[in-house]
C-alpha positions in Angstrom: -24.7 3.6 -5.6 -22.3 1.0 -4.1 -23.4 -2.6 -4.4 -20.9 -3.7 -1.7 -19.4 -1.8 1.2 -16.1 -2.5 2.9 -15.9 -1.6 6.6 -12.5 0.0 6.8 -11.0 3.5 6.7 -7.6 2.1 5.7 -7.0 2.7 2.0 -4.2 0.1 2.0 -6.6 -2.5 3.2 -9.3 -1.5 0.6 -6.8 -1.9 -2.2 -5.6 -5.3 -0.8 -9.1 -6.7 -0.5 -10.1 -5.4 -3.9 -7.0 -7.0 -5.5 -7.9 -10.3 -3.9 -11.6 -10.2 -4.9 -11.4 -8.7 -8.4 -10.3 -11.8 -10.3 -12.9 -13.9 -8.4 -15.8 -11.5 -9.0 -15.6 -10.5 -12.7 -19.1 -8.9 -12.7 -18.2 -6.6 -9.8 -16.5 -3.3 -10.8 -14.3 -1.1 -8.6 -16.9 1.7 -8.7 -19.4 -0.7 -7.2 -17.3 -1.0 -4.0 -17.2 1.7 -1.4 -15.3 1.9 1.9 -16.6 3.2 5.2 -14.6 6.3 4.6 -16.2 6.9 1.2 -19.6 6.5 2.8 -18.9 8.6 5.9 -20.2 5.7 8.0 -20.0 5.7 11.8 -17.3 3.6 13.4 -18.7 1.1 15.8 -17.1 0.1 19.1 -15.0 -3.0 18.5 -15.5 -4.7 21.8 -15.4 -8.3 20.7 -12.8 -10.6 22.2 -12.1 -12.5 19.0 -11.3 -11.6 15.4 -14.5 -13.1 14.3 -16.6 -11.1 16.7 -15.0 -7.8 15.8 -15.4 -8.5 12.1 -19.1 -9.1 12.5 -19.5 -6.0 14.6 -18.0 -3.8 11.8 -19.9 -5.6 9.0 -23.3 -5.4 10.9 -22.9 -1.7 11.6 -22.0 -0.8 8.0 -24.8 -2.9 6.5 -27.3 -1.3 8.9 -26.1 2.3 8.1 -25.8 1.9 4.3 -28.4 -0.6 3.4 -26.0 -2.6 1.2 -24.1 -5.9 1.9 -21.0 -5.1 4.0 -17.7 -6.8 4.2 -15.4 -6.4 7.1 -12.3 -8.1 8.4 -10.5 -8.1 11.7 -6.9 -9.2 11.6 -3.7 -9.2 13.5 -0.6 -11.0 14.5 -0.5 -13.8 17.0 3.0 -14.5 18.5 3.6 -17.9 20.0 5.8 -16.8 23.0 3.3 -14.1 23.8 0.4 -16.6 24.1 -1.2 -15.3 20.9 -0.8 -11.6 21.6 -1.0 -8.9 20.3 -4.0 -10.7 18.6 -7.0 -8.4 18.5 -4.9 -5.6 20.0 -2.4 -5.6 17.1 -3.4 -2.2 15.7 -3.0 -0.5 19.1 -0.3 -2.7 20.8 1.8 0.4 21.6 -1.3 2.3 22.9 -2.2 4.5 19.9 -4.4 2.9 17.3 -2.8 2.6 13.9 0.7 3.7 14.8 2.4 1.0 12.8 6.0 2.1 13.6 5.4 2.2 17.3 3.6 -1.1 17.4 6.3 -2.8 15.4 9.1 -1.4 17.5 7.4 -2.4 20.8 6.9 -6.0 19.6 10.6 -6.2 18.5 11.7 -4.9 21.9 9.5 -7.4 23.7 11.1 -10.3 21.7 14.7 -9.0 21.8 15.9 -11.9 23.9 13.8 -14.6 22.3 16.0 -17.0 20.2 15.3 -17.5 16.6 13.8 -21.0 17.1 11.1 -19.5 19.3 10.0 -16.6 17.2 7.1 -18.3 15.6 3.9 -16.3 14.8 1.0 -16.2 12.5 -1.1 -13.5 10.9 -4.8 -14.2 11.4 -7.8 -12.7 9.5 -11.5 -13.2 10.0 -13.6 -11.9 7.2 -17.3 -11.2 7.7 -20.1 -10.5 5.2 -23.4 -9.2 6.5 -26.5 -8.3 4.4 -29.2 -5.8 5.3 -31.7 -8.6 5.6 -29.5 -10.3 8.3 -27.6 -13.0 6.5 -24.1 -13.5 8.0 -21.0 -15.3 6.8 -17.6 -15.6 8.4 -14.3 -17.1 7.0 -10.9 -17.3 8.7 -7.5 -17.4 7.1 -4.0 -17.9 8.7 -0.5 -17.3 7.5 2.1 -19.0 9.7 5.7 -17.8 9.8 8.3 -16.3 12.1 9.5 -12.8 13.2 12.6 -11.2 11.9 14.9 -9.2 14.2 14.8 -6.0 12.2 12.3 -4.5 9.7 13.0 -5.2 6.0 11.2 -4.0 2.9 9.1 -1.0 1.9 5.8 -2.8 0.9 2.8 -3.8 2.9 1.8 -2.2 6.2 1.5 -3.0 9.9 3.8 -5.8 10.9 4.7 -6.9 7.4 8.3 -5.6 7.6 9.2 -8.1 10.4 7.1 -11.1 9.3 8.6 -13.9 7.3 5.9 -16.3 6.0 6.5 -20.0 6.1 8.5 -21.1 3.1 9.7 -17.6 2.4 13.2 -16.1 2.9 12.0 -12.5 2.7 9.5 -10.4 4.8 6.0 -9.7 3.7 7.1 -6.1 3.0 9.7 -7.4 0.5 7.1 -9.4 -1.5 5.2 -7.7 -4.3 1.4 -7.4 -3.7 0.4 -10.3 -5.9 2.9 -12.7 -4.2 1.8 -11.6 -0.7 -1.9 -11.9 -1.5 -1.4 -15.4 -2.8 -0.2 -16.6 0.6 -1.7 -14.1 3.0 -4.2 -14.6 5.8 -6.4 -11.9 4.2 -6.1 -13.6 0.8 -7.2 -17.0 2.3 -10.1 -15.5 4.2 -11.4 -13.4 1.3 -11.0 -16.1 -1.3 -13.1 -18.3 0.9 -15.6 -15.5 1.3 -15.9 -14.8 -2.5 -18.6 -17.4 -3.2 -20.7 -15.9 -0.5 -20.3 -12.5 -2.1 -21.3 -13.9 -5.4 -24.4 -15.5 -3.9 -25.4 -12.3 -2.1 -24.9 -10.0 -5.0 -26.6 -12.4 -7.5 
């Protein structure tokens, strides 16, 4: 029986969240953590207008359907010259949810004429923890940086191949997992969330 559920069907995201939490939660084991896919949980309609709202929608639904504390995140990329878009629409920017290659190509095409000094962006992650008895916690992490003109690297997922974090000379997709997690928006949000998870699990 899982002690903690993660509201995602994305195996890359489960691995990334677990890699962040594992050193902070030494009494929690990988077999204690299940994803929405493992649990065959229903997918709620994510109709919030902020990352925080959508993360809470997912965590509330999973906690209600499983009866165990549920973690969720909603994350995306906010591009300065696009007024913060794609934002909450990052995963379906090109129209089809989860088509990373199409989303990335569309964004590059939209920014083709934007000069380097105006290609600022940030990855944003809102992490939410909801318990079956109704306790709720939200933490937000940001990773500022800029957008490259062409994809580079084979690691990561989503927009990682075109995002160069502040202080880095390589894209997120060229960083190893530990280096990325140390500076990432998701790393910041879930490190902030870890004490709440400890308190909830006891």
